[in-house]
N, CA, C and O of each residue as an XYZ file, in Angstrom:
508
protein
N       0.904     -1.287      0.132
C       0.125      0.096     -0.050
C       0.922      1.327      0.284
O       1.715      1.526      1.204
N       0.483      2.162     -0.770
C       1.223      3.487     -0.481
C       0.874      4.434      0.228
O      -0.248      4.285      0.713
N       1.456      5.479      0.518
C       1.240      6.508      1.564
C      -0.059      7.095      1.543
O      -0.620      7.428      2.587
N      -0.665      7.269      0.207
C      -1.808      8.056     -0.141
C      -2.994      7.277      0.261
O      -3.970      7.841      0.756
N      -2.949      5.928      0.056
C      -4.212      5.031      0.456
C      -4.256      4.824      1.949
O      -5.357      4.638      2.467
N      -2.992      4.841      2.810
C      -3.109      5.076      4.179
C      -3.687      6.350      4.626
O      -4.560      6.432      5.490
N      -3.179      7.309      4.021
C      -3.751      8.592      4.470
C      -5.269      8.729      4.263
O      -6.007      9.089      5.180
N      -5.639      8.479      3.232
C      -7.089      8.657      2.912
C      -7.963      7.669      3.627
O      -9.137      7.922      3.897
N      -7.389      6.573      3.920
C      -7.996      5.557      4.722
C      -8.345      6.092      6.170
O      -9.446      6.132      6.718
N      -7.069      6.504      6.655
C      -7.099      7.209      8.134
C      -8.176      8.214      8.203
O      -9.017      8.298      9.099
N      -8.062      8.976      7.151
C      -8.929     10.230      7.160
C     -10.346      9.908      7.000
O     -11.219     10.504      7.632
N     -10.599      8.917      6.114
C     -12.050      8.251      6.126
C     -12.540      7.705      7.493
O     -13.685      7.884      7.907
N     -11.638      7.068      8.116
C     -11.949      6.179      9.344
C     -12.019      7.307     10.316
O     -12.954      7.209     11.111
N     -11.238      8.379     10.447
C     -11.637      9.389     11.438
C     -12.897     10.115     11.136
O     -13.546     10.556     12.084
N     -13.295     10.281      9.970
C     -14.625     10.909      9.569
C     -15.786     10.161      9.937
O     -16.846     10.697     10.261
N     -15.561      8.685      9.880
C     -16.494      7.715     10.494
C     -16.830      7.880     11.892
O     -17.959      7.996     12.368
N     -15.722      7.877     12.491
C     -15.695      8.035     13.967
C     -16.570      9.296     14.431
O     -17.520      9.222     15.210
N     -16.161     10.304     13.910
C     -16.595     11.470     14.078
C     -18.130     11.539     13.952
O     -18.797     12.134     14.799
N     -18.680     10.928     12.895
C     -20.012     11.148     12.433
C     -20.824     10.243     13.339
O     -21.955     10.504     13.750
N     -20.110      9.128     13.608
C     -20.764      7.931     14.751
C     -21.018      8.850     16.167
O     -22.106      8.925     16.738
N     -19.951      9.429     16.538
C     -20.149     10.142     17.905
C     -21.103     11.380     17.870
O     -21.955     11.635     18.721
N     -20.824     12.103     16.753
C     -21.915     13.286     16.669
C     -23.399     12.676     16.657
O     -24.262     13.104     17.424
N     -23.630     11.680     15.763
C     -25.014     11.177     15.546
C     -25.416     10.616     16.950
O     -26.583     10.751     17.315
N     -24.526     10.011     17.731
C     -25.084      9.535     19.173
C     -25.057     10.561     20.056
O     -25.760     10.423     21.057
N     -24.374     11.636     19.929
C     -24.583     12.863     20.850
C     -26.024     13.494     20.591
O     -26.819     13.809     21.477
N     -26.222     13.623     19.191
C     -27.419     14.473     18.665
C     -28.698     13.614     19.326
O     -29.486     14.166     20.094
N     -28.806     12.350     18.988
C     -29.867     11.615     19.313
C     -29.820     11.398     20.925
O     -30.896     11.042     21.407
N     -28.874     11.537     21.715
C     -28.988     11.493     23.197
C     -29.556     12.973     23.590
O     -30.350     13.001     24.530
N     -29.263     14.046     23.033
C     -29.792     15.307     23.302
C     -31.354     15.462     23.009
O     -32.213     16.035     23.678
N     -31.443     14.838     21.916
C     -33.152     15.031     21.577
C     -33.752     14.156     22.294
O     -34.922     14.499     22.462
N     -33.452     12.994     22.896
C     -34.115     12.077     23.838
C     -34.489     13.011     25.055
O     -35.631     13.216     25.466
N     -33.490     13.460     25.481
C     -33.420     14.514     26.903
C     -34.343     15.433     26.585
O     -35.192     15.624     27.456
N     -34.444     16.158     25.440
C     -35.152     17.269     25.140
C     -36.641     16.807     25.201
O     -37.422     17.447     25.905
N     -37.025     15.825     24.561
C     -38.145     14.905     24.428
C     -38.714     14.727     25.689
O     -39.897     15.024     25.855
N     -38.127     14.342     26.480
C     -38.419     13.894     27.934
C     -38.948     14.982     28.716
O     -40.027     14.997     29.310
N     -37.962     16.011     28.649
C     -38.474     17.308     29.458
C     -39.754     18.033     28.834
O     -40.613     18.616     29.494
N     -39.728     17.900     27.525
C     -41.027     18.631     26.950
C     -42.251     17.735     27.465
O     -43.245     18.279     27.947
N     -42.158     16.495     27.359
C     -43.263     15.608     27.792
C     -43.457     15.809     29.205
O     -44.626     15.752     29.587
N     -42.514     16.045     30.112
C     -42.752     16.368     31.480
C     -43.419     17.584     31.729
O     -44.255     17.640     32.630
N     -43.111     18.694     30.943
C     -43.914     20.029     31.032
C     -44.974     19.835     30.582
O     -45.845     20.441     31.206
N     -45.465     19.041     29.457
C     -46.700     18.729     28.894
C     -47.533     17.904     30.063
O     -48.734     18.133     30.200
N     -47.017     17.164     30.706
C     -47.653     16.411     31.697
C     -48.158     17.355     32.921
O     -49.247     17.220     33.480
N     -47.262     18.252     33.213
C     -47.623     19.381     34.183
C     -48.667     20.180     33.711
O     -49.523     20.455     34.553
N     -48.821     20.625     32.579
C     -50.148     21.200     31.836
C     -51.230     20.308     31.938
O     -52.230     20.815     32.448
N     -51.325     19.160     31.612
C     -52.454     18.296     31.742
C     -52.792     18.318     33.103
O     -53.918     18.727     33.385
N     -52.008     17.944     34.044
C     -52.324     17.990     35.497
C     -53.112     19.337     36.029
O     -53.730     19.268     37.091
N     -53.084     20.404     35.371
C     -53.858     21.606     35.937
C     -55.323     21.575     35.219
O     -56.161     22.443     35.462
N     -55.527     20.641     34.433
C     -56.915     20.596     33.694
C     -57.838     19.663     34.207
O     -57.420     18.770     34.944
N     -59.080     19.746     33.912
C     -60.165     18.688     34.345
C     -59.764     17.463     33.601
O     -60.296     16.399     33.918
N     -58.793     17.502     32.548
C     -58.474     16.448     31.544
C     -57.827     15.264     32.425
O     -58.086     14.066     32.309
N     -57.065     15.768     33.194
C     -56.272     15.041     34.132
C     -57.186     14.075     34.934
O     -57.040     12.854     34.873
N     -58.200     14.724     35.739
C     -59.132     14.071     36.436
C     -59.678     12.937     35.673
O     -59.678     11.759     36.031
N     -60.194     13.484     34.458
C     -60.980     12.492     33.587
C     -60.383     11.412     33.019
O     -61.052     10.434     32.683
N     -58.898     11.484     32.831
C     -58.075     10.536     32.497
C     -57.988      9.275     33.601
O     -58.058      8.077     33.329
N     -57.825      9.851     34.852
C     -57.815      8.941     35.812
C     -59.234      8.431     36.145
O     -59.346      7.294     36.601
N     -60.105      9.045     35.987
C     -61.513      8.509     36.027
C     -61.739      7.301     35.240
O     -62.470      6.359     35.544
N     -61.002      7.444     34.156
C     -61.047      6.400     32.896
C     -59.940      5.289     32.911
O     -59.830      4.444     32.023
N     -59.181      5.375     33.950
C     -58.070      4.458     34.194
C     -56.792      4.727     33.396
O     -55.966      3.826     33.256
N     -56.617      5.881     32.895
C     -55.628      6.387     31.909
C     -54.477      6.827     32.904
O     -54.850      7.558     33.822
N     -53.391      6.556     32.869
C     -52.315      7.227     33.438
C     -51.818      8.277     32.770
O     -51.540      8.194     31.574
N     -51.655      9.382     33.480
C     -51.270     10.665     32.644
C     -50.079     10.623     32.059
O     -49.936     11.240     31.004
N     -48.923      9.847     32.657
C     -47.635      9.875     32.023
C     -47.749      8.604     30.894
O     -46.803      8.617     30.106
N     -48.428      7.850     30.741
C     -48.622      7.080     29.891
C     -49.301      7.851     28.611
O     -48.909      7.836     27.444
N     -50.308      8.451     29.109
C     -51.052      9.267     28.131
C     -50.159     10.071     27.334
O     -50.242      9.944     26.112
N     -49.318     10.880     27.819
C     -48.269     11.920     27.593
C     -47.398     11.271     26.452
O     -47.266     11.748     25.325
N     -46.810     10.084     26.930
C     -45.986      9.522     26.021
C     -46.466      8.589     24.974
O     -45.645      8.182     24.152
N     -47.807      8.172     24.905
C     -48.295      7.440     23.802
C     -49.006      8.225     22.978
O     -48.975      7.798     21.824
N     -49.721      9.341     23.136
C     -50.295     10.138     22.210
C     -49.452     11.144     21.579
O     -48.390     11.580     22.025
N     -50.101     11.503     20.372
C     -49.200     12.383     19.491
C     -49.696     13.916     20.166
O     -50.853     14.297     20.344
N     -48.358     14.679     20.486
C     -48.460     15.868     20.658
C     -49.265     17.006     20.093
O     -49.573     17.917     20.862
N     -49.565     17.044     19.078
C     -50.566     17.622     18.508
C     -51.931     17.160     19.071
O     -52.745     18.019     19.409
N     -52.221     15.842     19.187
C     -53.507     15.500     19.742
C     -53.717     15.964     21.249
O     -54.787     16.299     21.755
N     -52.493     15.912     21.844
C     -52.776     16.269     23.362
C     -53.000     17.808     23.478
O     -53.727     18.249     24.367
N     -52.409     18.584     22.628
C     -52.701     19.982     22.377
C     -53.991     20.291     22.135
O     -54.624     21.121     22.787
N     -54.455     19.596     21.136
C     -56.052     19.835     20.809
C     -56.784     19.351     22.051
O     -57.779     20.011     22.349
N     -56.490     18.374     22.787
C     -57.307     17.877     23.704
C     -57.383     18.707     24.975
O     -58.367     18.804     25.709
N     -56.203     19.291     25.128
C     -56.028     20.353     26.267
C     -56.723     21.654     25.915
O     -57.320     22.284     26.788
N     -56.661     22.067     24.673
C     -57.407     23.140     24.350
C     -58.959     22.972     24.395
O     -59.708     23.841     24.841
N     -59.417     21.644     23.837
C     -60.806     21.548     24.128
C     -61.109     21.310     25.519
O     -62.228     21.738     25.802
N     -60.507     20.782     26.471
C     -60.926     20.982     27.789
C     -60.871     22.431     28.333
O     -61.739     22.809     29.120
N     -59.901     23.225     27.943
C     -59.901     24.485     28.589
C     -61.244     25.404     28.078
O     -61.903     26.200     28.747
N     -61.402     25.038     26.757
C     -62.608     25.901     26.410
C     -64.133     25.255     26.457
O     -65.096     25.667     25.810
N     -64.118     24.319     27.233
C     -65.269     23.471     27.417
C     -66.385     24.358     28.205
O     -66.035     25.112     29.113
N     -67.540     24.247     27.871
C     -68.661     24.919     28.573
C     -69.540     23.974     29.418
O     -70.576     24.387     29.937
N     -69.127     22.737     29.548
C     -69.919     21.758     30.260
C     -69.201     21.461     31.662
O     -69.302     20.393     32.266
N     -68.542     22.450     32.039
C     -67.724     22.216     33.438
C     -68.675     21.710     34.480
O     -68.277     20.916     35.333
N     -69.835     22.107     34.453
C     -70.635     21.647     35.865
C     -70.951     20.224     35.861
O     -70.771     19.554     36.879
N     -71.460     19.661     34.667
C     -71.899     18.341     34.380
C     -70.418     17.499     34.593
O     -70.450     16.440     35.218
N     -69.248     17.962     34.103
C     -67.989     17.397     34.139
C     -67.539     17.262     35.539
O     -66.940     16.260     35.932
N     -67.830     18.283     36.300
C     -67.463     18.331     37.726
C     -68.207     17.514     38.571
O     -67.778     16.887     39.539
N     -69.516     17.563     38.089
C     -70.545     16.612     38.813
C     -70.105     15.256     38.830
O     -69.990     14.594     39.862
N     -69.811     14.767     37.450
C     -69.548     13.316     37.209
C     -68.154     12.974     37.654
O     -67.928     11.836     38.066
N     -67.164     13.918     37.596
C     -65.937     13.586     38.332
C     -66.013     13.446     39.887
O     -65.341     12.614     40.496
N     -66.804     14.242     40.437
C     -66.810     14.231     41.922
C     -67.649     12.983     42.345
O     -67.441     12.480     43.449
N     -68.555     12.487     41.532
C     -69.413     11.557     41.913
C     -68.780      9.974     41.637
O     -69.138      8.921     42.165
N     -67.931     10.158     40.828
C     -67.226      8.727     40.383
C     -68.029      8.125     39.301
O     -67.636      7.035     38.885
N     -68.860      8.533     38.884
C     -69.709      7.906     37.554
C     -69.206      8.117     36.366
O     -70.019      8.311     35.462
N     -67.983      8.134     36.094
C     -67.377      8.405     34.875
C     -67.090      7.119     34.245
O     -66.475      6.224     34.824
N     -67.544      7.034     33.045
C     -66.905      5.789     32.303
C     -66.975      6.178     30.887
O     -67.657      7.160     30.592
N     -66.375      5.552     30.016
C     -66.388      5.773     28.447
C     -67.809      5.890     27.913
O     -68.037      6.713     27.026
N     -68.731      5.156     28.373
C     -70.093      5.400     27.780
C     -70.842      6.522     28.243
O     -71.979      6.677     27.800
N     -70.344      7.371     29.117
C     -71.289      8.489     29.701
C     -70.730      9.584     29.728
O     -71.113     10.414     30.552
N     -69.694      9.879     28.854
C     -69.044     11.167     28.751
C     -69.420     12.048     27.425
O     -68.622     12.808     26.876
N     -70.687     11.835     27.024
C     -70.954     12.499     25.787
C     -70.966     14.060     25.859
O     -71.016     14.740     24.834
N     -70.920     14.571     27.044
C     -70.875     15.996     27.454
C     -69.504     16.614     27.160
O     -69.322     17.827     27.060
N     -68.463     15.587     27.018
C     -67.074     15.994     27.041
C     -66.641     16.277     25.524
O     -66.895     15.550     24.563
N     -65.989     17.392     25.512
C     -65.362     17.827     24.147
C     -64.382     16.706     23.562
O     -64.075     16.623     22.372
N     -63.951     15.881     24.550
C     -62.795     14.998     24.034
C     -63.312     13.585     24.175
O     -62.596     12.699     24.643
N     -64.556     13.368     23.770
C     -65.172     12.085     24.015
C     -64.667     11.092     23.197
O     -64.371      9.993     23.667
N     -64.519     11.392     21.872
C     -64.143     10.458     20.771
C     -62.508     10.049     21.158
O     -62.166      8.869     21.084
N     -61.717     10.907     21.496
C     -60.477     10.453     21.711
C     -60.151      9.755     23.076
O     -59.211      8.973     23.221
N     -61.046     10.129     24.078
C     -61.043      9.350     25.254
C     -61.608      7.958     25.193
O     -61.141      7.034     25.860
N     -62.645      7.834     24.355
C     -63.137      6.449     24.032
C     -62.206      5.522     23.425
O     -62.196      4.313     23.657
N     -61.402      6.147     22.616
C     -60.520      5.430     21.707
C     -59.297      4.927     22.577
O     -58.823      3.791     22.559
N     -58.885      5.992     23.333
C     -57.874      5.483     24.297
C     -58.367      4.231     25.364
O     -57.720      3.205     25.578
N     -59.384      4.510     25.833
C     -60.076      3.226     26.740
C     -60.135      2.073     25.860
O     -59.635      1.038     26.302
N     -60.647      2.050     24.708
C     -60.814      0.825     23.839
C     -59.333      0.153     23.709
O     -59.040     -1.027     23.899
N     -58.441      1.283     23.314
C     -56.975      0.826     23.045
C     -56.354      0.212     24.289
O     -55.443     -0.598     24.119
N     -56.725      0.493     25.448
C     -56.058      0.143     26.792
C     -56.739     -1.223     26.868
O     -55.991     -2.178     27.077
N     -58.062     -1.460     26.728
C     -58.659     -2.875     27.004
C     -58.167     -3.739     25.947
O     -58.142     -4.929     26.259
N     -57.741     -3.430     24.691
C     -57.259     -4.391     23.782
C     -55.875     -4.682     24.029
O     -55.528     -5.849     23.847
N     -55.133     -3.962     24.357
C     -53.709     -4.047     24.877
C     -53.767     -4.910     25.995
O     -52.956     -5.836     26.017
N     -54.713     -4.764     27.098
C     -54.786     -5.686     28.241
C     -55.209     -7.185     27.694
O     -54.733     -8.196     28.211
N     -56.039     -7.229     26.725
C     -56.410     -8.402     26.588
C     -55.383     -9.263     25.735
O     -55.454    -10.492     25.747
N     -54.475     -8.617     25.032
C     -53.339     -9.387     24.248
C     -52.574    -10.252     25.224
O     -52.236     -9.879     26.347
N     -52.318    -11.509     24.667
C     -51.331    -12.368     25.381
C     -49.956    -11.921     25.352
O     -49.588    -11.312     24.347
N     -49.139    -12.125     26.292
C     -47.755    -11.543     26.236
C     -46.749    -12.553     25.839
O     -45.563    -12.238     25.745
C-alpha cells in the first residue's frame, strides 16, 4: 500500500468515528429534550380537568403523554380549556360515575373512548 491510500483511509476512518459520535450525541440530546418537553406537557395536563377525566377512565397521565401524539394532546387540552360543560363534568368526576359510555358532554369524548378501547385491547393481548 502506498502512503496516499493509508492517509486517505485514515481520514475516512476518522470521519466515520466523528459522524458516529456526533450522531450518538444528537440522538441523546433529542431524547433528553423530548423527555423534558413531555414532563412539561404532563404538568400542563395536571392543571386541567382532563387529568381527572383520564384518571377516572383508568388512563395514567404519564402513559397518556408518552403514547399520544403531541398535536392530539394540545388539541385535547384546548378542548378541555374551552369547555362549557364544566358543571356536569365536575359533577360526574366528583360522584365517580365517569366511564367511557357516559361522557357525551365531553369535548374529548371520541379521543377518550378510543384510548379506553386501545387500553382494553392491549390488556387482552397475550404476552
